[in-house]
PDB file of N, CA, C, O and CB in Angstrom:
ATOM      1  N   MET A   1      -7.574   6.082 -41.055  1.00  0.00           N
ATOM      2  CA  MET A   1      -6.809   5.245 -40.215  1.00  0.00           C
ATOM      3  C   MET A   1      -7.788   5.185 -39.014  1.00  0.00           C
ATOM      4  O   MET A   1      -8.551   6.056 -38.597  1.00  0.00           O
ATOM      5  CB  MET A   1      -5.288   5.818 -39.882  1.00  0.00           C
ATOM      6  N   ASN A   2      -7.502   3.567 -38.444  1.00  0.00           N
ATOM      7  CA  ASN A   2      -8.392   3.280 -37.177  1.00  0.00           C
ATOM      8  C   ASN A   2      -7.659   2.900 -36.200  1.00  0.00           C
ATOM      9  O   ASN A   2      -7.450   1.700 -36.023  1.00  0.00           O
ATOM     10  CB  ASN A   2      -9.411   2.274 -37.306  1.00  0.00           C
ATOM     11  N   LYS A   3      -6.959   4.171 -35.114  1.00  0.00           N
ATOM     12  CA  LYS A   3      -5.920   4.019 -34.002  1.00  0.00           C
ATOM     13  C   LYS A   3      -6.949   3.427 -32.792  1.00  0.00           C
ATOM     14  O   LYS A   3      -7.890   4.018 -32.262  1.00  0.00           O
ATOM     15  CB  LYS A   3      -5.049   5.653 -33.576  1.00  0.00           C
ATOM     16  N   GLN A   4      -6.412   1.958 -32.518  1.00  0.00           N
ATOM     17  CA  GLN A   4      -6.899   1.404 -31.151  1.00  0.00           C
ATOM     18  C   GLN A   4      -6.556   2.045 -30.015  1.00  0.00           C
ATOM     19  O   GLN A   4      -5.408   2.456 -29.843  1.00  0.00           O
ATOM     20  CB  GLN A   4      -6.484   0.146 -30.918  1.00  0.00           C
ATOM     21  N   MET A   5      -7.640   2.213 -29.011  1.00  0.00           N
ATOM     22  CA  MET A   5      -7.163   3.021 -27.950  1.00  0.00           C
ATOM     23  C   MET A   5      -7.003   1.838 -26.748  1.00  0.00           C
ATOM     24  O   MET A   5      -7.821   0.952 -26.500  1.00  0.00           O
ATOM     25  CB  MET A   5      -8.276   4.353 -27.592  1.00  0.00           C
ATOM     26  N   LYS A   6      -5.564   2.112 -26.002  1.00  0.00           N
ATOM     27  CA  LYS A   6      -5.764   1.211 -25.333  1.00  0.00           C
ATOM     28  C   LYS A   6      -6.754   1.399 -23.812  1.00  0.00           C
ATOM     29  O   LYS A   6      -7.287   2.441 -23.430  1.00  0.00           O
ATOM     30  CB  LYS A   6      -4.471   0.806 -25.234  1.00  0.00           C
ATOM     31  N   LYS A   7      -6.793  -0.225 -22.996  1.00  0.00           N
ATOM     32  CA  LYS A   7      -8.043   0.573 -22.732  1.00  0.00           C
ATOM     33  C   LYS A   7      -7.678   0.239 -21.178  1.00  0.00           C
ATOM     34  O   LYS A   7      -7.360  -0.913 -20.883  1.00  0.00           O
ATOM     35  CB  LYS A   7      -9.724   0.019 -23.496  1.00  0.00           C
ATOM     36  N   LYS A   8      -7.717   1.023 -20.422  1.00  0.00           N
ATOM     37  CA  LYS A   8      -7.551   1.191 -18.503  1.00  0.00           C
ATOM     38  C   LYS A   8      -7.650  -0.003 -17.697  1.00  0.00           C
ATOM     39  O   LYS A   8      -8.870  -0.013 -17.537  1.00  0.00           O
ATOM     40  CB  LYS A   8      -8.818   2.120 -17.742  1.00  0.00           C
ATOM     41  N   PRO A   9      -7.052  -1.422 -16.830  1.00  0.00           N
ATOM     42  CA  PRO A   9      -7.489  -1.598 -16.716  1.00  0.00           C
ATOM     43  C   PRO A   9      -8.410  -1.317 -15.237  1.00  0.00           C
ATOM     44  O   PRO A   9      -8.050  -0.466 -14.424  1.00  0.00           O
ATOM     45  CB  PRO A   9      -7.068  -2.166 -17.284  1.00  0.00           C
ATOM     46  N   SER A  10      -9.294  -1.931 -15.099  1.00  0.00           N
ATOM     47  CA  SER A  10     -10.421  -1.305 -14.156  1.00  0.00           C
ATOM     48  C   SER A  10      -9.293  -1.553 -13.042  1.00  0.00           C
ATOM     49  O   SER A  10      -8.109  -1.884 -13.093  1.00  0.00           O
ATOM     50  CB  SER A  10     -12.214  -2.167 -13.976  1.00  0.00           C
ATOM     51  N   ALA A  11     -10.376  -1.185 -11.804  1.00  0.00           N
ATOM     52  CA  ALA A  11      -9.500  -1.074 -10.582  1.00  0.00           C
ATOM     53  C   ALA A  11      -9.331  -2.462  -9.790  1.00  0.00           C
ATOM     54  O   ALA A  11      -8.275  -2.737  -9.220  1.00  0.00           O
ATOM     55  CB  ALA A  11     -10.134   0.023  -9.597  1.00  0.00           C
ATOM     56  N   GLY A  12     -10.546  -3.396  -9.795  1.00  0.00           N
ATOM     57  CA  GLY A  12     -10.366  -4.588  -9.756  1.00  0.00           C
ATOM     58  C   GLY A  12      -9.473  -5.482 -10.011  1.00  0.00           C
ATOM     59  O   GLY A  12      -9.026  -6.216  -9.130  1.00  0.00           O
ATOM     60  N   SER A  13      -9.037  -5.543 -11.466  1.00  0.00           N
ATOM     61  CA  SER A  13      -8.468  -6.132 -11.915  1.00  0.00           C
ATOM     62  C   SER A  13      -6.467  -5.480 -11.045  1.00  0.00           C
ATOM     63  O   SER A  13      -5.554  -6.213 -10.664  1.00  0.00           O
ATOM     64  CB  SER A  13      -9.099  -6.007 -13.544  1.00  0.00           C
ATOM     65  N   ARG A  14      -6.519  -4.168 -11.045  1.00  0.00           N
ATOM     66  CA  ARG A  14      -5.423  -3.378 -10.362  1.00  0.00           C
ATOM     67  C   ARG A  14      -5.198  -3.926  -8.998  1.00  0.00           C
ATOM     68  O   ARG A  14      -4.053  -4.108  -8.585  1.00  0.00           O
ATOM     69  CB  ARG A  14      -5.768  -1.851 -10.259  1.00  0.00           C
ATOM     70  N   ILE A  15      -6.382  -4.228  -8.197  1.00  0.00           N
ATOM     71  CA  ILE A  15      -5.683  -4.944  -6.617  1.00  0.00           C
ATOM     72  C   ILE A  15      -5.722  -6.222  -6.803  1.00  0.00           C
ATOM     73  O   ILE A  15      -5.023  -6.842  -6.002  1.00  0.00           O
ATOM     74  CB  ILE A  15      -6.519  -4.699  -5.083  1.00  0.00           C
ATOM     75  N   ILE A  16      -6.409  -6.992  -7.737  1.00  0.00           N
ATOM     76  CA  ILE A  16      -5.282  -8.414  -7.774  1.00  0.00           C
ATOM     77  C   ILE A  16      -4.307  -8.084  -8.539  1.00  0.00           C
ATOM     78  O   ILE A  16      -3.262  -8.014  -7.892  1.00  0.00           O
ATOM     79  CB  ILE A  16      -5.811  -9.881  -8.405  1.00  0.00           C
ATOM     80  N   ALA A  17      -4.207  -7.896  -9.409  1.00  0.00           N
ATOM     81  CA  ALA A  17      -2.576  -7.718  -9.944  1.00  0.00           C
ATOM     82  C   ALA A  17      -1.668  -7.470  -8.314  1.00  0.00           C
ATOM     83  O   ALA A  17      -0.826  -8.312  -8.002  1.00  0.00           O
ATOM     84  CB  ALA A  17      -2.387  -5.918 -11.270  1.00  0.00           C
ATOM     85  N   SER A  18      -1.841  -6.716  -7.730  1.00  0.00           N
ATOM     86  CA  SER A  18      -0.990  -5.967  -6.768  1.00  0.00           C
ATOM     87  C   SER A  18      -1.028  -7.346  -5.577  1.00  0.00           C
ATOM     88  O   SER A  18       0.058  -7.775  -5.187  1.00  0.00           O
ATOM     89  CB  SER A  18      -1.779  -4.183  -6.198  1.00  0.00           C
ATOM     90  N   LEU A  19      -2.450  -8.041  -5.004  1.00  0.00           N
ATOM     91  CA  LEU A  19      -2.125  -8.523  -4.022  1.00  0.00           C
ATOM     92  C   LEU A  19      -1.336  -9.774  -4.661  1.00  0.00           C
ATOM     93  O   LEU A  19      -0.679 -10.418  -3.844  1.00  0.00           O
ATOM     94  CB  LEU A  19      -3.262  -8.693  -3.102  1.00  0.00           C
ATOM     95  N   LYS A  20      -1.301 -10.225  -6.026  1.00  0.00           N
ATOM     96  CA  LYS A  20      -0.383 -10.520  -6.324  1.00  0.00           C
ATOM     97  C   LYS A  20       0.638 -10.678  -6.046  1.00  0.00           C
ATOM     98  O   LYS A  20       1.059 -11.813  -5.822  1.00  0.00           O
ATOM     99  CB  LYS A  20      -0.338 -10.276  -6.734  1.00  0.00           C
ATOM    100  N   GLU A  21       1.566  -9.358  -5.942  1.00  0.00           N
ATOM    101  CA  GLU A  21       2.918  -9.016  -6.332  1.00  0.00           C
ATOM    102  C   GLU A  21       3.192  -8.943  -4.774  1.00  0.00           C
ATOM    103  O   GLU A  21       4.353  -8.873  -4.372  1.00  0.00           O
ATOM    104  CB  GLU A  21       3.210  -7.572  -7.397  1.00  0.00           C
ATOM    105  N   VAL A  22       1.971  -8.963  -3.779  1.00  0.00           N
ATOM    106  CA  VAL A  22       2.278  -9.335  -1.856  1.00  0.00           C
ATOM    107  C   VAL A  22       2.864 -10.598  -2.102  1.00  0.00           C
ATOM    108  O   VAL A  22       4.040 -10.960  -2.128  1.00  0.00           O
ATOM    109  CB  VAL A  22       0.667  -9.563  -0.531  1.00  0.00           C
ATOM    110  N   VAL A  23       1.624 -11.288  -2.306  1.00  0.00           N
ATOM    111  CA  VAL A  23       2.182 -12.765  -2.269  1.00  0.00           C
ATOM    112  C   VAL A  23       3.826 -13.020  -2.597  1.00  0.00           C
ATOM    113  O   VAL A  23       4.680 -13.526  -1.870  1.00  0.00           O
ATOM    114  CB  VAL A  23       1.322 -13.608  -3.401  1.00  0.00           C
ATOM    115  N   ASP A  24       3.956 -12.420  -4.110  1.00  0.00           N
ATOM    116  CA  ASP A  24       5.367 -12.980  -3.963  1.00  0.00           C
ATOM    117  C   ASP A  24       6.283 -12.310  -3.551  1.00  0.00           C
ATOM    118  O   ASP A  24       7.393 -12.747  -3.852  1.00  0.00           O
ATOM    119  CB  ASP A  24       5.865 -13.399  -4.951  1.00  0.00           C
ATOM    120  N   TRP A  25       6.245 -11.010  -2.716  1.00  0.00           N
ATOM    121  CA  TRP A  25       6.805 -10.660  -2.083  1.00  0.00           C
ATOM    122  C   TRP A  25       6.999 -11.240  -1.054  1.00  0.00           C
ATOM    123  O   TRP A  25       8.207 -11.206  -0.818  1.00  0.00           O
ATOM    124  CB  TRP A  25       6.593  -9.884  -2.051  1.00  0.00           C
ATOM    125  N   VAL A  26       6.195 -12.017   0.067  1.00  0.00           N
ATOM    126  CA  VAL A  26       5.588 -12.651   0.837  1.00  0.00           C
ATOM    127  C   VAL A  26       6.624 -14.043   1.407  1.00  0.00           C
ATOM    128  O   VAL A  26       7.176 -14.596   2.358  1.00  0.00           O
ATOM    129  CB  VAL A  26       4.269 -12.926   0.091  1.00  0.00           C
ATOM    130  N   GLU A  27       6.241 -14.031  -0.551  1.00  0.00           N
ATOM    131  CA  GLU A  27       7.336 -15.398  -0.299  1.00  0.00           C
ATOM    132  C   GLU A  27       8.591 -15.414  -0.515  1.00  0.00           C
ATOM    133  O   GLU A  27       9.006 -16.573  -0.523  1.00  0.00           O
ATOM    134  CB  GLU A  27       7.105 -16.487  -1.029  1.00  0.00           C
ATOM    135  N   GLY A  28       9.750 -14.300  -0.777  1.00  0.00           N
ATOM    136  CA  GLY A  28      10.498 -14.351  -0.649  1.00  0.00           C
ATOM    137  C   GLY A  28      10.838 -14.202  -2.533  1.00  0.00           C
ATOM    138  O   GLY A  28      11.989 -14.497  -2.853  1.00  0.00           O
ATOM    139  N   ASN A  29      10.169 -13.900  -3.335  1.00  0.00           N
ATOM    140  CA  ASN A  29      10.087 -13.643  -4.747  1.00  0.00           C
ATOM    141  C   ASN A  29      10.981 -12.756  -5.323  1.00  0.00           C
ATOM    142  O   ASN A  29      11.547 -12.289  -4.334  1.00  0.00           O
ATOM    143  CB  ASN A  29       8.913 -13.214  -5.062  1.00  0.00           C
ATOM    144  N   ASP A  30      11.459 -12.234  -6.290  1.00  0.00           N
ATOM    145  CA  ASP A  30      12.289 -11.592  -6.769  1.00  0.00           C
ATOM    146  C   ASP A  30      11.345 -10.550  -7.146  1.00  0.00           C
ATOM    147  O   ASP A  30      11.125 -10.580  -8.357  1.00  0.00           O
ATOM    148  CB  ASP A  30      13.121 -12.236  -7.695  1.00  0.00           C
ATOM    149  N   VAL A  31      10.491  -9.321  -6.309  1.00  0.00           N
ATOM    150  CA  VAL A  31       9.447  -8.301  -7.015  1.00  0.00           C
ATOM    151  C   VAL A  31       9.698  -7.222  -6.679  1.00  0.00           C
ATOM    152  O   VAL A  31       9.861  -6.845  -5.519  1.00  0.00           O
ATOM    153  CB  VAL A  31       8.075  -8.406  -6.792  1.00  0.00           C
ATOM    154  N   ALA A  32       9.780  -6.378  -7.974  1.00  0.00           N
ATOM    155  CA  ALA A  32       9.800  -5.044  -7.719  1.00  0.00           C
ATOM    156  C   ALA A  32       8.966  -4.051  -6.829  1.00  0.00           C
ATOM    157  O   ALA A  32       8.014  -3.406  -7.268  1.00  0.00           O
ATOM    158  CB  ALA A  32       9.718  -4.688  -8.717  1.00  0.00           C
ATOM    159  N   VAL A  33       9.402  -3.997  -5.581  1.00  0.00           N
ATOM    160  CA  VAL A  33       8.728  -3.349  -4.651  1.00  0.00           C
ATOM    161  C   VAL A  33       8.797  -2.603  -3.913  1.00  0.00           C
ATOM    162  O   VAL A  33      10.007  -2.382  -3.906  1.00  0.00           O
ATOM    163  CB  VAL A  33       8.434  -3.712  -4.203  1.00  0.00           C
ATOM    164  N   ARG A  34       8.226  -1.765  -2.967  1.00  0.00           N
ATOM    165  CA  ARG A  34       8.733  -0.486  -2.514  1.00  0.00           C
ATOM    166  C   ARG A  34       8.542  -0.878  -1.048  1.00  0.00           C
ATOM    167  O   ARG A  34       7.324  -0.890  -1.228  1.00  0.00           O
ATOM    168  CB  ARG A  34       7.929   0.936  -3.076  1.00  0.00           C
ATOM    169  N   VAL A  35       8.620  -1.106  -0.158  1.00  0.00           N
ATOM    170  CA  VAL A  35       8.654  -0.864   1.038  1.00  0.00           C
ATOM    171  C   VAL A  35       8.997   0.162   1.974  1.00  0.00           C
ATOM    172  O   VAL A  35      10.223   0.174   2.079  1.00  0.00           O
ATOM    173  CB  VAL A  35       9.070  -1.500   1.239  1.00  0.00           C
ATOM    174  N   SER A  36       8.347   1.216   2.860  1.00  0.00           N
ATOM    175  CA  SER A  36       7.590   1.580   3.895  1.00  0.00           C
ATOM    176  C   SER A  36       7.748   1.531   4.820  1.00  0.00           C
ATOM    177  O   SER A  36       6.849   1.053   5.512  1.00  0.00           O
ATOM    178  CB  SER A  36       6.850   1.310   3.994  1.00  0.00           C
ATOM    179  N   SER A  37       9.142   2.045   5.542  1.00  0.00           N
ATOM    180  CA  SER A  37       8.238   1.611   7.327  1.00  0.00           C
ATOM    181  C   SER A  37       7.975   3.326   8.060  1.00  0.00           C
ATOM    182  O   SER A  37       8.193   4.245   7.271  1.00  0.00           O
ATOM    183  CB  SER A  37       9.836   0.326   8.913  1.00  0.00           C
ATOM    184  N   VAL A  38       7.533   3.718   9.483  1.00  0.00           N
ATOM    185  CA  VAL A  38       6.608   4.588   9.604  1.00  0.00           C
ATOM    186  C   VAL A  38       7.215   4.305  11.165  1.00  0.00           C
ATOM    187  O   VAL A  38       6.858   3.392  11.909  1.00  0.00           O
ATOM    188  CB  VAL A  38       4.942   4.350   8.984  1.00  0.00           C
ATOM    189  N   GLU A  39       8.012   5.119  11.389  1.00  0.00           N
ATOM    190  CA  GLU A  39       8.474   4.896  13.372  1.00  0.00           C
ATOM    191  C   GLU A  39       7.023   5.605  13.801  1.00  0.00           C
ATOM    192  O   GLU A  39       6.820   6.632  13.154  1.00  0.00           O
ATOM    193  CB  GLU A  39      10.397   6.178  14.264  1.00  0.00           C
ATOM    194  N   VAL A  40       5.946   5.263  14.782  1.00  0.00           N
ATOM    195  CA  VAL A  40       5.364   6.331  15.012  1.00  0.00           C
ATOM    196  C   VAL A  40       5.933   5.802  16.772  1.00  0.00           C
ATOM    197  O   VAL A  40       6.165   4.699  17.266  1.00  0.00           O
ATOM    198  CB  VAL A  40       3.560   6.549  14.366  1.00  0.00           C
ATOM    199  N   PRO A  41       5.993   7.326  17.349  1.00  0.00           N
ATOM    200  CA  PRO A  41       6.289   7.573  18.486  1.00  0.00           C
ATOM    201  C   PRO A  41       5.011   7.039  19.865  1.00  0.00           C
ATOM    202  O   PRO A  41       3.792   7.213  19.857  1.00  0.00           O
ATOM    203  CB  PRO A  41       6.597   9.087  18.294  1.00  0.00           C
ATOM    204  N   VAL A  42       5.754   6.467  20.773  1.00  0.00           N
ATOM    205  CA  VAL A  42       4.939   5.979  22.093  1.00  0.00           C
ATOM    206  C   VAL A  42       4.306   7.309  22.752  1.00  0.00           C
ATOM    207  O   VAL A  42       5.156   8.052  23.243  1.00  0.00           O
ATOM    208  CB  VAL A  42       6.029   5.158  23.298  1.00  0.00           C
ATOM    209  N   ILE A  43       2.966   7.746  22.853  1.00  0.00           N
ATOM    210  CA  ILE A  43       2.547   9.146  23.451  1.00  0.00           C
ATOM    211  C   ILE A  43       1.582   8.356  24.434  1.00  0.00           C
ATOM    212  O   ILE A  43       0.731   7.477  24.300  1.00  0.00           O
ATOM    213  CB  ILE A  43       1.754  10.465  22.279  1.00  0.00           C
ATOM    214  N   ASP A  44       2.047   8.987  25.344  1.00  0.00           N
ATOM    215  CA  ASP A  44       0.878   9.088  26.997  1.00  0.00           C
ATOM    216  C   ASP A  44      -0.315   9.501  26.707  1.00  0.00           C
ATOM    217  O   ASP A  44      -0.656  10.447  27.417  1.00  0.00           O
ATOM    218  CB  ASP A  44       1.274  10.269  28.303  1.00  0.00           C
ATOM    219  N   VAL A  45      -1.337   9.059  25.697  1.00  0.00           N
ATOM    220  CA  VAL A  45      -3.214   9.684  25.630  1.00  0.00           C
ATOM    221  C   VAL A  45      -3.680  10.078  27.263  1.00  0.00           C
ATOM    222  O   VAL A  45      -4.404  11.062  27.414  1.00  0.00           O
ATOM    223  CB  VAL A  45      -4.638   8.022  24.970  1.00  0.00           C
ATOM    224  N   LYS A  46      -3.357   9.490  28.152  1.00  0.00           N
ATOM    225  CA  LYS A  46      -3.514   9.801  29.484  1.00  0.00           C
ATOM    226  C   LYS A  46      -3.528  11.065  29.734  1.00  0.00           C
ATOM    227  O   LYS A  46      -4.462  11.852  29.892  1.00  0.00           O
ATOM    228  CB  LYS A  46      -2.661   9.283  30.219  1.00  0.00           C
ATOM    229  N   ALA A  47      -1.634  11.278  29.771  1.00  0.00           N
ATOM    230  CA  ALA A  47      -1.362  12.408  30.254  1.00  0.00           C
ATOM    231  C   ALA A  47      -1.559  13.820  29.372  1.00  0.00           C
ATOM    232  O   ALA A  47      -1.505  14.964  29.825  1.00  0.00           O
ATOM    233  CB  ALA A  47      -0.123  12.203  30.650  1.00  0.00           C
ATOM    234  N   THR A  48      -1.849  13.340  27.725  1.00  0.00           N
ATOM    235  CA  THR A  48      -1.965  14.419  27.109  1.00  0.00           C
ATOM    236  C   THR A  48      -3.168  14.834  26.872  1.00  0.00           C
ATOM    237  O   THR A  48      -3.265  15.685  25.988  1.00  0.00           O
ATOM    238  CB  THR A  48      -1.380  14.390  26.158  1.00  0.00           C
ATOM    239  N   ARG A  49      -4.454  14.372  27.576  1.00  0.00           N
ATOM    240  CA  ARG A  49      -5.564  14.374  28.204  1.00  0.00           C
ATOM    241  C   ARG A  49      -6.155  15.399  28.718  1.00  0.00           C
ATOM    242  O   ARG A  49      -7.032  16.219  28.448  1.00  0.00           O
ATOM    243  CB  ARG A  49      -5.500  13.705  28.945  1.00  0.00           C
ATOM    244  N   GLN A  50      -4.779  14.874  30.263  1.00  0.00           N
ATOM    245  CA  GLN A  50      -4.838  15.782  31.255  1.00  0.00           C
ATOM    246  C   GLN A  50      -4.923  16.876  31.200  1.00  0.00           C
ATOM    247  O   GLN A  50      -5.736  17.682  31.650  1.00  0.00           O
ATOM    248  CB  GLN A  50      -4.164  15.757  31.840  1.00  0.00           C
ATOM    249  N   GLY A  51      -3.604  16.991  30.326  1.00  0.00           N
ATOM    250  CA  GLY A  51      -2.544  18.325  30.601  1.00  0.00           C
ATOM    251  C   GLY A  51      -3.591  19.272  28.876  1.00  0.00           C
ATOM    252  O   GLY A  51      -2.990  20.189  28.316  1.00  0.00           O
ATOM    253  N   LEU A  52      -4.946  18.874  28.366  1.00  0.00           N
ATOM    254  CA  LEU A  52      -5.443  19.676  27.964  1.00  0.00           C
ATOM    255  C   LEU A  52      -7.303  20.621  28.352  1.00  0.00           C
ATOM    256  O   LEU A  52      -8.223  21.346  27.971  1.00  0.00           O
ATOM    257  CB  LEU A  52      -5.121  19.074  26.930  1.00  0.00           C
ATOM    258  N   GLY A  53      -6.484  19.510  29.728  1.00  0.00           N
ATOM    259  CA  GLY A  53      -7.950  19.388  30.257  1.00  0.00           C
ATOM    260  C   GLY A  53      -9.241  18.844  29.855  1.00  0.00           C
ATOM    261  O   GLY A  53     -10.217  18.959  30.596  1.00  0.00           O
TER     262      GLY A  53
END
């Protein structure tokens, strides 16, 4: 009995598929994607450096 192994998609083909999903999403097409957003606080770098010496 010969079992065929499913070939794992290459990294390149997965990247291309992902980019096609991005284009579809940007164009407003219905695509199952997860969108995450992160709020980054504004930090006064100069004051932090001065405080640390």
